[in-house]
Biopython code that builds the backbone (N, CA, C, O; Angstrom):
import numpy as np
from Bio.PDB.StructureBuilder import StructureBuilder

atoms = [
    (1, "MET", "N", (120.487, 101.518, 32.320)),
    (1, "MET", "CA", (120.292, 101.310, 33.743)),
    (1, "MET", "C", (120.681, 99.880, 34.075)),
    (1, "MET", "O", (120.119, 98.928, 33.535)),
    (2, "LYS", "N", (121.630, 99.745, 34.951)),
    (2, "LYS", "CA", (122.212, 98.440, 35.265)),
    (2, "LYS", "C", (121.177, 97.453, 35.811)),
    (2, "LYS", "O", (121.173, 96.290, 35.409)),
    (3, "LEU", "N", (120.314, 97.887, 36.706)),
    (3, "LEU", "CA", (119.321, 97.002, 37.309)),
    (3, "LEU", "C", (118.449, 96.342, 36.242)),
    (3, "LEU", "O", (118.236, 95.131, 36.278)),
    (4, "LEU", "N", (117.950, 97.123, 35.305)),
    (4, "LEU", "CA", (117.067, 96.579, 34.269)),
    (4, "LEU", "C", (117.808, 95.632, 33.328)),
    (4, "LEU", "O", (117.193, 94.758, 32.719)),
    (5, "ARG", "N", (119.103, 95.798, 33.209)),
    (5, "ARG", "CA", (119.898, 94.896, 32.370)),
    (5, "ARG", "C", (120.175, 93.569, 33.075)),
    (5, "ARG", "O", (120.472, 92.572, 32.417)),
    (6, "GLU", "N", (120.079, 93.548, 34.409)),
    (6, "GLU", "CA", (120.449, 92.353, 35.168)),
    (6, "GLU", "C", (119.267, 91.567, 35.730)),
    (6, "GLU", "O", (119.404, 90.371, 35.990)),
    (7, "LEU", "N", (118.110, 92.201, 35.924)),
    (7, "LEU", "CA", (116.960, 91.485, 36.476)),
    (7, "LEU", "C", (116.511, 90.374, 35.530)),
    (7, "LEU", "O", (116.559, 90.545, 34.312)),
    (8, "PRO", "N", (116.076, 89.245, 36.073)),
    (8, "PRO", "CA", (115.564, 88.180, 35.201)),
    (8, "PRO", "C", (114.280, 88.625, 34.504)),
    (8, "PRO", "O", (113.449, 89.318, 35.090)),
    (9, "LEU", "N", (114.132, 88.218, 33.249)),
    (9, "LEU", "CA", (112.877, 88.480, 32.552)),
    (9, "LEU", "C", (111.749, 87.823, 33.326)),
    (9, "LEU", "O", (111.921, 86.739, 33.882)),
    (10, "GLY", "N", (110.598, 88.477, 33.361)),
    (10, "GLY", "CA", (109.464, 87.994, 34.143)),
    (10, "GLY", "C", (109.331, 88.686, 35.489)),
    (10, "GLY", "O", (108.296, 88.561, 36.144)),
    (11, "THR", "N", (110.367, 89.421, 35.921)),
    (11, "THR", "CA", (110.319, 90.158, 37.183)),
    (11, "THR", "C", (109.324, 91.308, 37.056)),
    (11, "THR", "O", (109.305, 92.012, 36.047)),
    (12, "ARG", "N", (108.502, 91.494, 38.080)),
    (12, "ARG", "CA", (107.568, 92.630, 38.096)),
    (12, "ARG", "C", (108.349, 93.867, 38.522)),
    (12, "ARG", "O", (109.038, 93.856, 39.541)),
    (13, "VAL", "N", (108.237, 94.931, 37.734)),
    (13, "VAL", "CA", (109.016, 96.144, 37.972)),
    (13, "VAL", "C", (108.147, 97.381, 37.812)),
    (13, "VAL", "O", (107.075, 97.346, 37.207)),
    (14, "VAL", "N", (108.645, 98.472, 38.372)),
    (14, "VAL", "CA", (108.111, 99.792, 38.043)),
    (14, "VAL", "C", (109.287, 100.586, 37.481)),
    (14, "VAL", "O", (110.369, 100.621, 38.069)),
    (15, "VAL", "N", (109.056, 101.223, 36.333)),
    (15, "VAL", "CA", (110.092, 102.003, 35.665)),
    (15, "VAL", "C", (109.556, 103.419, 35.476)),
    (15, "VAL", "O", (108.534, 103.622, 34.821)),
    (16, "ARG", "N", (110.245, 104.384, 36.050)),
    (16, "ARG", "CA", (109.899, 105.798, 35.828)),
    (16, "ARG", "C", (110.831, 106.314, 34.742)),
    (16, "ARG", "O", (112.053, 106.203, 34.841)),
    (17, "TYR", "N", (110.221, 106.887, 33.694)),
    (17, "TYR", "CA", (111.036, 107.346, 32.575)),
    (17, "TYR", "C", (110.538, 108.683, 32.063)),
    (17, "TYR", "O", (109.384, 109.063, 32.259)),
    (18, "ARG", "N", (111.455, 109.389, 31.396)),
    (18, "ARG", "CA", (111.174, 110.732, 30.889)),
    (18, "ARG", "C", (110.326, 110.668, 29.625)),
    (18, "ARG", "O", (110.560, 109.849, 28.736)),
    (19, "ILE", "N", (109.341, 111.550, 29.572)),
    (19, "ILE", "CA", (108.556, 111.777, 28.364)),
    (19, "ILE", "C", (108.529, 113.284, 28.148)),
    (19, "ILE", "O", (108.957, 114.046, 29.015)),
    (20, "GLU", "N", (108.033, 113.709, 27.007)),
    (20, "GLU", "CA", (107.933, 115.145, 26.756)),
    (20, "GLU", "C", (107.046, 115.782, 27.821)),
    (20, "GLU", "O", (105.887, 115.397, 27.980)),
    (21, "GLY", "N", (107.578, 116.735, 28.532)),
    (21, "GLY", "CA", (106.811, 117.439, 29.551)),
    (21, "GLY", "C", (106.902, 116.853, 30.946)),
    (21, "GLY", "O", (106.240, 117.356, 31.854)),
    (22, "GLY", "N", (107.688, 115.816, 31.156)),
    (22, "GLY", "CA", (107.805, 115.263, 32.513)),
    (22, "GLY", "C", (108.210, 113.808, 32.548)),
    (22, "GLY", "O", (109.093, 113.369, 31.812)),
    (23, "PHE", "N", (107.542, 113.065, 33.424)),
    (23, "PHE", "CA", (107.853, 111.658, 33.641)),
    (23, "PHE", "C", (106.560, 110.845, 33.653)),
    (23, "PHE", "O", (105.474, 111.382, 33.869)),
    (24, "THR", "N", (106.698, 109.557, 33.421)),
    (24, "THR", "CA", (105.584, 108.625, 33.565)),
    (24, "THR", "C", (106.144, 107.298, 34.045)),
    (24, "THR", "O", (107.357, 107.088, 34.024)),
    (25, "ASP", "N", (105.265, 106.402, 34.477)),
    (25, "ASP", "CA", (105.679, 105.100, 35.003)),
    (25, "ASP", "C", (105.127, 103.970, 34.161)),
    (25, "ASP", "O", (104.043, 104.075, 33.586)),
    (26, "ALA", "N", (105.886, 102.888, 34.096)),
    (26, "ALA", "CA", (105.416, 101.636, 33.515)),
    (26, "ALA", "C", (105.510, 100.593, 34.622)),
    (26, "ALA", "O", (106.585, 100.365, 35.178)),
    (27, "LEU", "N", (104.379, 99.960, 34.942)),
    (27, "LEU", "CA", (104.317, 98.945, 35.988)),
    (27, "LEU", "C", (103.869, 97.640, 35.359)),
    (27, "LEU", "O", (102.802, 97.570, 34.749)),
    (28, "GLY", "N", (104.681, 96.611, 35.509)),
    (28, "GLY", "CA", (104.325, 95.308, 34.950)),
    (28, "GLY", "C", (105.535, 94.400, 34.926)),
    (28, "GLY", "O", (106.532, 94.653, 35.601)),
    (29, "ASN", "N", (105.437, 93.331, 34.137)),
    (29, "ASN", "CA", (106.518, 92.360, 34.056)),
    (29, "ASN", "C", (107.526, 92.766, 32.989)),
    (29, "ASN", "O", (107.163, 93.183, 31.889)),
    (30, "LEU", "N", (108.792, 92.634, 33.341)),
    (30, "LEU", "CA", (109.874, 92.867, 32.402)),
    (30, "LEU", "C", (109.905, 91.677, 31.442)),
    (30, "LEU", "O", (110.212, 90.560, 31.856)),
    (31, "VAL", "N", (109.590, 91.905, 30.166)),
    (31, "VAL", "CA", (109.428, 90.777, 29.245)),
    (31, "VAL", "C", (110.497, 90.707, 28.164)),
    (31, "VAL", "O", (110.658, 89.657, 27.542)),
    (32, "ALA", "N", (111.233, 91.787, 27.919)),
    (32, "ALA", "CA", (112.272, 91.762, 26.888)),
    (32, "ALA", "C", (113.242, 92.906, 27.121)),
    (32, "ALA", "O", (112.932, 93.884, 27.802)),
    (33, "ARG", "N", (114.429, 92.758, 26.537)),
    (33, "ARG", "CA", (115.404, 93.851, 26.552)),
    (33, "ARG", "C", (116.436, 93.582, 25.460)),
    (33, "ARG", "O", (116.669, 92.443, 25.054)),
    (34, "ASP", "N", (117.038, 94.667, 25.007)),
    (34, "ASP", "CA", (118.155, 94.571, 24.085)),
    (34, "ASP", "C", (119.217, 95.551, 24.556)),
    (34, "ASP", "O", (119.229, 95.925, 25.729)),
    (35, "GLU", "N", (120.095, 95.967, 23.683)),
    (35, "GLU", "CA", (121.187, 96.851, 24.089)),
    (35, "GLU", "C", (120.720, 98.236, 24.532)),
    (35, "GLU", "O", (121.381, 98.876, 25.350)),
    (36, "THR", "N", (119.586, 98.708, 23.999)),
    (36, "THR", "CA", (119.181, 100.095, 24.268)),
    (36, "THR", "C", (117.805, 100.250, 24.895)),
    (36, "THR", "O", (117.461, 101.346, 25.336)),
    (37, "THR", "N", (116.995, 99.174, 24.950)),
    (37, "THR", "CA", (115.630, 99.287, 25.462)),
    (37, "THR", "C", (115.252, 98.101, 26.326)),
    (37, "THR", "O", (115.903, 97.057, 26.310)),
    (38, "CYS", "N", (114.180, 98.292, 27.083)),
    (38, "CYS", "CA", (113.535, 97.183, 27.788)),
    (38, "CYS", "C", (112.034, 97.296, 27.515)),
    (38, "CYS", "O", (111.524, 98.373, 27.206)),
    (39, "THR", "N", (111.342, 96.169, 27.636)),
    (39, "THR", "CA", (109.901, 96.142, 27.415)),
    (39, "THR", "C", (109.215, 95.672, 28.682)),
    (39, "THR", "O", (109.551, 94.624, 29.233)),
    (40, "VAL", "N", (108.240, 96.465, 29.144)),
    (40, "VAL", "CA", (107.447, 96.148, 30.327)),
    (40, "VAL", "C", (106.031, 95.851, 29.857)),
    (40, "VAL", "O", (105.408, 96.673, 29.185)),
    (41, "ASP", "N", (105.522, 94.671, 30.211)),
    (41, "ASP", "CA", (104.165, 94.286, 29.832)),
    (41, "ASP", "C", (103.205, 94.814, 30.897)),
    (41, "ASP", "O", (103.058, 94.219, 31.965)),
    (42, "THR", "N", (102.553, 95.940, 30.593)),
    (42, "THR", "CA", (101.645, 96.582, 31.545)),
    (42, "THR", "C", (100.213, 96.126, 31.295)),
    (42, "THR", "O", (99.957, 95.383, 30.347)),
    (43, "ARG", "N", (99.282, 96.561, 32.129)),
    (43, "ARG", "CA", (97.866, 96.219, 31.932)),
    (43, "ARG", "C", (97.326, 96.802, 30.637)),
    (43, "ARG", "O", (96.353, 96.286, 30.089)),
    (44, "ARG", "N", (97.931, 97.849, 30.148)),
    (44, "ARG", "CA", (97.497, 98.476, 28.888)),
    (44, "ARG", "C", (98.244, 97.932, 27.679)),
    (44, "ARG", "O", (97.988, 98.357, 26.553)),
    (45, "GLY", "N", (99.160, 97.001, 27.898)),
    (45, "GLY", "CA", (99.941, 96.439, 26.803)),
    (45, "GLY", "C", (101.424, 96.705, 26.992)),
    (45, "GLY", "O", (101.825, 97.352, 27.960)),
    (46, "PRO", "N", (102.239, 96.208, 26.074)),
    (46, "PRO", "CA", (103.685, 96.366, 26.221)),
    (46, "PRO", "C", (104.130, 97.819, 26.040)),
    (46, "PRO", "O", (103.617, 98.544, 25.187)),
    (47, "VAL", "N", (105.097, 98.221, 26.865)),
    (47, "VAL", "CA", (105.688, 99.554, 26.787)),
    (47, "VAL", "C", (107.188, 99.374, 26.603)),
    (47, "VAL", "O", (107.851, 98.749, 27.432)),
    (48, "VAL", "N", (107.719, 99.919, 25.523)),
    (48, "VAL", "CA", (109.156, 99.864, 25.249)),
    (48, "VAL", "C", (109.772, 101.162, 25.761)),
    (48, "VAL", "O", (109.356, 102.257, 25.381)),
    (49, "VAL", "N", (110.772, 101.020, 26.630)),
    (49, "VAL", "CA", (111.416, 102.176, 27.263)),
    (49, "VAL", "C", (112.896, 102.159, 26.910)),
    (49, "VAL", "O", (113.577, 101.152, 27.105)),
    (50, "GLY", "N", (113.389, 103.277, 26.389)),
    (50, "GLY", "CA", (114.825, 103.404, 26.135)),
    (50, "GLY", "C", (115.570, 103.585, 27.445)),
    (50, "GLY", "O", (115.140, 104.349, 28.310)),
    (51, "PHE", "N", (116.684, 102.885, 27.593)),
    (51, "PHE", "CA", (117.455, 102.995, 28.832)),
    (51, "PHE", "C", (117.884, 104.429, 29.104)),
    (51, "PHE", "O", (118.012, 104.820, 30.264)),
    (52, "GLU", "N", (118.112, 105.228, 28.052)),
    (52, "GLU", "CA", (118.555, 106.611, 28.251)),
    (52, "GLU", "C", (117.464, 107.470, 28.882)),
    (52, "GLU", "O", (117.761, 108.525, 29.441)),
    (53, "ALA", "N", (116.200, 107.033, 28.802)),
    (53, "ALA", "CA", (115.087, 107.800, 29.360)),
    (53, "ALA", "C", (114.755, 107.399, 30.797)),
    (53, "ALA", "O", (113.991, 108.099, 31.462)),
    (54, "VAL", "N", (115.308, 106.295, 31.289)),
    (54, "VAL", "CA", (114.962, 105.788, 32.624)),
    (54, "VAL", "C", (115.538, 106.687, 33.711)),
    (54, "VAL", "O", (116.733, 106.981, 33.726)),
    (55, "ALA", "N", (114.667, 107.115, 34.621)),
    (55, "ALA", "CA", (115.089, 107.909, 35.770)),
    (55, "ALA", "C", (115.244, 107.019, 37.000)),
    (55, "ALA", "O", (116.207, 107.166, 37.753)),
    (56, "LEU", "N", (114.306, 106.100, 37.208)),
    (56, "LEU", "CA", (114.306, 105.176, 38.339)),
    (56, "LEU", "C", (113.698, 103.853, 37.906)),
    (56, "LEU", "O", (112.869, 103.807, 36.998)),
    (57, "ALA", "N", (114.114, 102.783, 38.559)),
    (57, "ALA", "CA", (113.505, 101.472, 38.313)),
    (57, "ALA", "C", (113.747, 100.610, 39.536)),
    (57, "ALA", "O", (114.784, 100.711, 40.192)),
    (58, "LYS", "N", (112.765, 99.754, 39.836)),
    (58, "LYS", "CA", (112.949, 98.822, 40.943)),
    (58, "LYS", "C", (111.981, 97.655, 40.780)),
    (58, "LYS", "O", (110.916, 97.796, 40.180)),
    (59, "PRO", "N", (112.369, 96.492, 41.326)),
    (59, "PRO", "CA", (111.432, 95.365, 41.354)),
    (59, "PRO", "C", (110.348, 95.644, 42.386)),
    (59, "PRO", "O", (110.601, 96.306, 43.392)),
    (60, "VAL", "N", (109.153, 95.145, 42.141)),
    (60, "VAL", "CA", (108.036, 95.333, 43.061)),
    (60, "VAL", "C", (107.354, 93.996, 43.298)),
    (60, "VAL", "O", (107.465, 93.092, 42.471)),
    (61, "PRO", "N", (106.641, 93.855, 44.427)),
    (61, "PRO", "CA", (105.956, 92.592, 44.714)),
    (61, "PRO", "C", (104.777, 92.361, 43.773)),
    (61, "PRO", "O", (104.328, 93.286, 43.097)),
    (62, "PRO", "N", (104.281, 91.133, 43.732)),
    (62, "PRO", "CA", (103.107, 90.843, 42.897)),
    (62, "PRO", "C", (101.920, 91.701, 43.326)),
    (62, "PRO", "O", (101.869, 92.184, 44.457)),
    (63, "PRO", "N", (100.965, 91.886, 42.411)),
    (63, "PRO", "CA", (99.787, 92.678, 42.779)),
    (63, "PRO", "C", (98.996, 91.975, 43.869)),
    (63, "PRO", "O", (99.033, 90.748, 43.963)),
    (64, "PRO", "N", (98.278, 92.733, 44.695)),
    (64, "PRO", "CA", (97.472, 92.113, 45.745)),
    (64, "PRO", "C", (96.353, 91.268, 45.135)),
    (64, "PRO", "O", (95.839, 91.576, 44.060)),
    (65, "VAL", "N", (95.994, 90.215, 45.832)),
    (65, "VAL", "CA", (94.904, 89.350, 45.380)),
    (65, "VAL", "C", (93.587, 90.042, 45.681)),
    (65, "VAL", "O", (93.352, 90.487, 46.805)),
    (66, "ARG", "N", (92.738, 90.131, 44.682)),
    (66, "ARG", "CA", (91.429, 90.768, 44.881)),
    (66, "ARG", "C", (90.512, 89.801, 45.600)),
    (66, "ARG", "O", (90.464, 88.610, 45.290)),
    (67, "LYS", "N", (89.794, 90.333, 46.556)),
    (67, "LYS", "CA", (88.826, 89.521, 47.291)),
    (67, "LYS", "C", (87.528, 89.463, 46.506)),
    (67, "LYS", "O", (87.076, 90.469, 45.958)),
    (68, "SER", "N", (86.941, 88.299, 46.455)),
    (68, "SER", "CA", (85.648, 88.183, 45.785)),
    (68, "SER", "C", (84.545, 88.556, 46.776)),
    (68, "SER", "O", (84.795, 88.729, 47.969)),
    (69, "GLY", "N", (83.346, 88.673, 46.269)),
    (69, "GLY", "CA", (82.217, 88.979, 47.151)),
    (69, "GLY", "C", (82.056, 90.443, 47.423)),
    (69, "GLY", "O", (81.477, 90.813, 48.445)),
    (70, "GLY", "N", (82.548, 91.303, 46.543)),
    (70, "GLY", "CA", (82.458, 92.731, 46.762)),
    (70, "GLY", "C", (81.099, 93.311, 46.362)),
    (70, "GLY", "O", (80.841, 94.494, 46.588)),
    (71, "GLY", "N", (80.233, 92.491, 45.771)),
    (71, "GLY", "CA", (78.952, 92.999, 45.325)),
    (71, "GLY", "C", (77.914, 93.008, 46.449)),
    (71, "GLY", "O", (78.228, 92.684, 47.595)),
    (72, "PRO", "N", (76.701, 93.373, 46.121)),
    (72, "PRO", "CA", (75.636, 93.406, 47.141)),
    (72, "PRO", "C", (75.297, 91.986, 47.614)),
    (72, "PRO", "O", (75.508, 91.025, 46.875)),
    (73, "PRO", "N", (74.779, 91.849, 48.824)),
    (73, "PRO", "CA", (74.415, 90.531, 49.328)),
    (73, "PRO", "C", (73.265, 89.915, 48.513)),
    (73, "PRO", "O", (72.406, 90.618, 47.980)),
    (74, "ALA", "N", (73.282, 88.614, 48.439)),
    (74, "ALA", "CA", (72.236, 87.914, 47.685)),
    (74, "ALA", "C", (70.896, 88.066, 48.401)),
    (74, "ALA", "O", (70.826, 88.057, 49.630)),
    (75, "ALA", "N", (69.832, 88.205, 47.603)),
    (75, "ALA", "CA", (68.471, 88.323, 48.180)),
    (75, "ALA", "C", (68.020, 86.969, 48.694)),
    (75, "ALA", "O", (68.343, 85.939, 48.103)),
    (76, "LEU", "N", (67.285, 86.963, 49.779)),
    (76, "LEU", "CA", (66.753, 85.711, 50.353)),
    (76, "LEU", "C", (65.409, 85.364, 49.806)),
    (76, "LEU", "O", (64.831, 84.346, 50.188)),
]
sb = StructureBuilder()
sb.init_structure("model")
sb.init_model(0)
sb.init_chain("A")
sb.init_seg("    ")
for serial, (resi, resn, name, xyz) in enumerate(atoms, 1):
    if name == "N":
        sb.init_residue(resn, " ", resi, " ")
    sb.init_atom(name, np.array(xyz, "f"), 0.0, 1.0, " ", f" {name:<3s}", serial, name[0])
structure = sb.get_structure()
């Protein structure tokens, strides 16, 4: 996939790729690539994807910033 070969390492991407029985996605930073694969560092760890399995890929914006203070109010 040309896009994954040209994007700078460190770019946040989503890659949809074929697995047995369907498709799955890898969302994270593009951290490595060689002639036949790319590696996406996801929240669950690195995922190595063969270019031949890629169905779609695109750069995505950074994750939204989580707001603090989501817990119950402090007791007085």
